[in-house]
N, C-alpha and C positions, 0 to 999 in steps of 0.2 A: 271680299274684294272681287271686283269684276274687272277683267283685263282683256283687251283685244289687241292682237298684233298681226301685221302682215309679215309673213315669214317666207324666206327664199324656198324655192321648190326643193332644193337639196335637203333643207331642214325637215320638210314634211316627209320626204322619202326616208330619212334617217329615223324619224320618230315612229313612223307607221309601217315601214317596210314596203309601202306601196309607192312605186315611182309616180311622180307628177310631171307631166310633160311641160317643159318651159315654153314660154311664148316665143314665136318666131317673128314677132313684129320688129319694127325698126326702133332701136333704142335712141334715147335723146341725143347723144353725141353724133349719131349718124345723121340725124335730121339736120344738125348744124353743118356737118361735113358735106352732105350731099345737097344742101339747099332745098330740101323737100318743102313744098308749099311756101317757099320763101321765108321759112322760119329759121331762127337761130337759137342756140342753146339758151340764151337769156330769156327768150320768149316762152320757155317751158318751165320757168322758175316761179314758184308761188311766193309772193312777197309776204313779209311779216304781217302787214295789214290784212291781206286776204286770208292768211292762215288764221288770224284771230277771228275773222268772221266764220270760217269753217268750224273752228272750235266752239264758238258760241251756238251755231246752228246744231252741232252735234249734241251739246249739252241740252238744248231745248228738246231735240228729238228723244233723247234718252229719258228726260223727265216725263215725257208723255207715255213712255212704256211702263213706268212705275217699277223698273227693275234696279234702280240705283237709289242712293240716298240723296242725290242731287235734287234741288228744288229751285224756286224762283229767286232765292237769295244767293245761289251759287254764283261765284264770280271769279274772273281771272285776276290774280293778285301779283303775278310776276311772270315775265317772259324771258326765256333763255334761248339764244341762238346756238345751234350746234353745227359742227363742221366736219368735213372729210378729213382724211389722215394728213393732208397738207396743212390744215389749219386755216386755209384761205377761202374755201368754198362752202357755203351753207348747205347742209343736207336736211335740216329739219328745225322745228321750233317746239320747245316745251312750254306749255302754258300751265303754270302751277295754279291750282284753284284753291278756293277756301275749303274745299274737300276733294283731295285727289289731284290728278293732273291729266293732261292730254298732250300727246305728241302728234304734231301735224307735219307731213312731208313737205319738203321744199320743191318737190318735183310734181308737175302736173300729170306726167305720163306714168305714174304708178297706178296699180289697179285700185288702191284704196288710199286716200290721203291721210286717214287716221291710222297711225302706226302703232300706237300704244295708248291705253288709258286705264285709269283706275279711279274709283270714286272714294277710296279711302287711303291708298298708299301714297308715298312720296316718290319722286323720280329716283331711279337707281343710283344716279351719280351723287345724290344727297349724302350718301355714306362716305364719299371720298373726301380726303383732306385737300382743299383747294384754297389758293391765294386769290386775291382780287383780280390779278391779271391773267389767270388761267382760263383756258377755253375747254368746253366740253366737245369731245369728238364722238360722233354718232355714225356708225358704219352699218347698222342693221338693227333689227328688233332686239332690244336688251344688250346690244353690243356697244358699250360705252368705254371711253378712255378719257384721260385728262391730258391736255396739251399745256405743258409749262414753258414752252419755248425751246426745250432741249431737243436733242436728236432722237431720244427715246420718248415714247408716250407712256403714261402710267395707267394701269388698270384701276378700277374703283377699289380694289383690294390693296393697292399700293405697290404692286409688282411693275416692272418695266418691260416694255415691248419695243423693239426697233421700229421706228416709224415706217421705214421702207419695206417692212415685211407685211404691212397692212394695206388694205384697199377698200374702196367704197363698195360695199355689197349691194347697194341699191341699183348700181348701173346695170346689173344683169337682169333686174326685174323691170326696168323701164321699157316701155313699148308704146309706139304711137297708137297701137290698137286699143290701148287702155283709155285713151282720151275719147270722151263722148263726142260724137260727130258734131252735135250742135255747139259744144264748147270749143272744139277745134276750129269750126267755122268762125266763131266769134273772135278767137285769137287772131286768125288770119285777117278777118275784116278790120279789126281794131288796128292792126299793124299797117294794113294798106291805107286806112283812113289817115293815120298819123303821118305816113310818108307822103300822102297826096295833099295834106292840108296846106293852104297857102301860107307862106312864111316859113315852112319847114326847110331848112337848108342843110346841105351836106357839109357846110362849114360850121355847124353847130351855133347858129345865131342865138342871141339871148332869148331865154324863155322857150327854148326847144331842147329836145333830148341831147345831152352831152354838152350843152352850153351853160353860160351863167344864168342864174335865175334871179330876176329882179322883181317879178310879180308872180307869186305862186298860182293865182287864179288863171292868169294868161297861160302859164306853163302847163297847168293841168288840162286846160281846154285844148292847147296845141298837141299835147302828147297823148291824152286819153279821150279827147272829144267830150261833148256834152256841156252842161252848165254846172258850175261849181260855186259854192258859197262857204264862207268860214263859219264853223260852228263851235270852235274852241280855240282859245289863244291866251297867251300871256306875254307881256312886253314891259318889263319894269326898267329896262336900261336904255330905252330909245334915246333919251335926252343926254345920255352920258357915253354913248358908243364912240369908239376911237378907231381910226382906220389907217394906221401906219402900214406901209407895204414894202415889198422887197426892194424896189428901186430907190427907196429912201435911204438905204444904207449900202454904200459901195464897199467893195472889197470882200464881200461875203458870198457864200453859196449855200444852198439848202438851209437857209436861216429862218425858215417859217416858224420854227419853235420859239426862238428868241423874240421874233416879231409878235407872235401871239401873246407871249408873256408881257411884252411892252404894252400892247393894247389893253391887256387886263389891268396892268398897273395904272395906266392913264385913266381908264374907266373908273377904277376905284378912287383915284384922287379927285376926279370930278364929282362923283356921287357923294363921297364922304368928306369933301372939302378939305383934303389934305394939302396944305399950302406948298410944301416942298415939291410934291408930285405935280400939282397944278402949275407951278411956276417953272417946271422943267420942260424943255422941248422933248420931242420924240427921240431926237438924237441923243440927248442927255440920258433919258431913261434907258434906251437901248444900250448905251455905253455902260450903265450900271448893271444891266442884265448880263452883259458880257464880262463885267468885272466879277459878278457872282460866279459865272462859269469858270473863270480863270482861277478863282480861289478854290474851287472844288472840281478839278479837272476830271472830265469823264461825262459831263452832262451834254455837251454839244461839241461836235467835231466839224470844223469848217469845211464845206465843199465835199465831204466824204460821206459820212453816215447821218449827218444832220443831228437832230436831237433824239436821244435814246428814249424809248417809251419807259423803260425800266426805271429811269431816274427823273422823268418829267416832273413828278410831284415835288421832289427835292429841289429841282431847278426853280420851280415856281416859288416855293417857300424861301429859298436862299435869296432870290431876287427881291422879294418883298422885305427881307431882313435888312437889305442895304438901305432901305428907306425907314428903318425902325418900325416896320409894320409886321405884326404876326398874323398870319392867316392859317386856316386849316384846309387841308386837301383830303378828299376822299376818292377812292377808286383804286385800280381803274375798272370802269364798268363798260358793258356793251352799250352802244348807242342804239336805243330803240324808243318807240313812242312813249311808253310808260316811264322809262327812266328820264327821258327828256322833260316830261311834265314835272317829275319829282325835282329835277335839277333847276330849271329856270322858271318853274311855276312859282317860285318864291323870290322875293325882291332882293335877297342878300346873297345870291349865288350866281356864278358864271360857270361855263363849261370850257375846258381846254380839250379840244377834240383832235385826235390823231386818226386821219383817214388812211386807208391802205393804198398802196400803189395800184393803179389800174381800176380804181373806183369809177363808176359811170358818171363822171363829173369832169369839169375842166381842170380838176386838181389832181394831176397824175404825175407828180415828180418822181425822181429817182427813188426816194425813200418814203413816198406818200406825202401827206401834207397836213400841217397843223393849223387850226383856225380857232376862233373864239365863238362859242355859241351863247347868245344872250336872250333869245326869245324863241317862241314856237307858234305855229298856227296849224290847225287841222281843218281840211276842207272836206265837204261832202257833196256828192252829185245828186241828181234827181232820183237815182236808184238806191240811194242810201249807202253808197260805197265811199270810203274815205281815203285821203292821202295826207300825210303829215310832213311838215317842213320845219327846219331849224333856221332861224335868222342868224347870220354870222358876220363877223369881221374877218374877211378871208385872206388878208395879207397881200392881195393882188389888186384890189380896187379901193378907191377912196370914198366908197359908200357901201351900204349894206348889200349883201347877196343872201341867197337861201340855198340850202341843200335839201333835197328830198330824202327823208330818213331811209326809205327802202333802197335808195340808190347807193348807199354807203355801207352795205352789209359788211360786218367785220370791223367797222370803225369802233374806237374806244375813246372814253373820255375820263377826265378827272374833274370832280366838282371842286371849285375854289369857293370856300365858304367864308363869309365875312362876319358871321354872327359872333 
């Protein structure tokens, strides 16, 4: 096994007895706090897409050295987002390979974006017992925990650790001095160009950062500049998509979950020619969804907590049961490009997506927001870099919108399978 890790200075000192002077540069949070170079914290975060490129380049470079068992057939087969101790902020990405794995940092301003790798071993957290909704917490090299949603985190060995006793060890290693001058200039220039592009609005107009996305190519051009074309996509549900929205149902609040389920049921009815569903209005279907909720109290709470993620899959199945339809649900899974391709790249599946509060989208309600994902598209620019989008019924508009996958880090989904 070959493994590389970037390790805190204190760890080097403890291991060798030789003190290592820590960087005195400006850490990422201070950049945001002080407005240095006009950058904000989010400008120094590596997206999942970009991290994938870094991993691929690293594999290629290591193949050339002849020091690993990797070869031209080595490929990324699974991506896992990892979080800080709060469970909200991404700290890194694990790319599980056909042989070994690579961990790429989520921070531009670390001295090395490759935090761990092995050409034969599996990620450390593979030994932990995890349920589908659990998250991997990553606070430093080989410093893994499992977040089950409880107050305490679990170690990979099954012990519990109070969440508030842990902290993100990468913050001490972050420094603006670690960012290559050319890269830093490119980040600043890209942001200035996006802010000065005609049509960019502080009111988050459509197809601009923070606004609704109706055209991914226009959005990519406005936000990132350059020329973009679609190079991969799937859309099996376009002719069956249904767009009931919040103001269609009075007397409710935080009801995006029941609305998403209503849309899924209507889409199923249209595609599979289910007469009872096809002949039911959206109000009728929504009423049956709420009937399923009332039969199994605890799925949705009006105007308070919305729809609980822990029971969303049961809510979907119970709602279909009212129409004498049995469906299978799988999840919950992290929303990323590969998982999206697996989910809606087939004609008999839809995604019930739960986004976090504060996502960099127009969907920032009290408890996050639930939507239906039914298609995807991936764009490439002239430099070969990609951005991926999910086409959605968003519960707020009467036509399709998109979300950029990298903008909803931490979102989760359940696959609704009709096979």
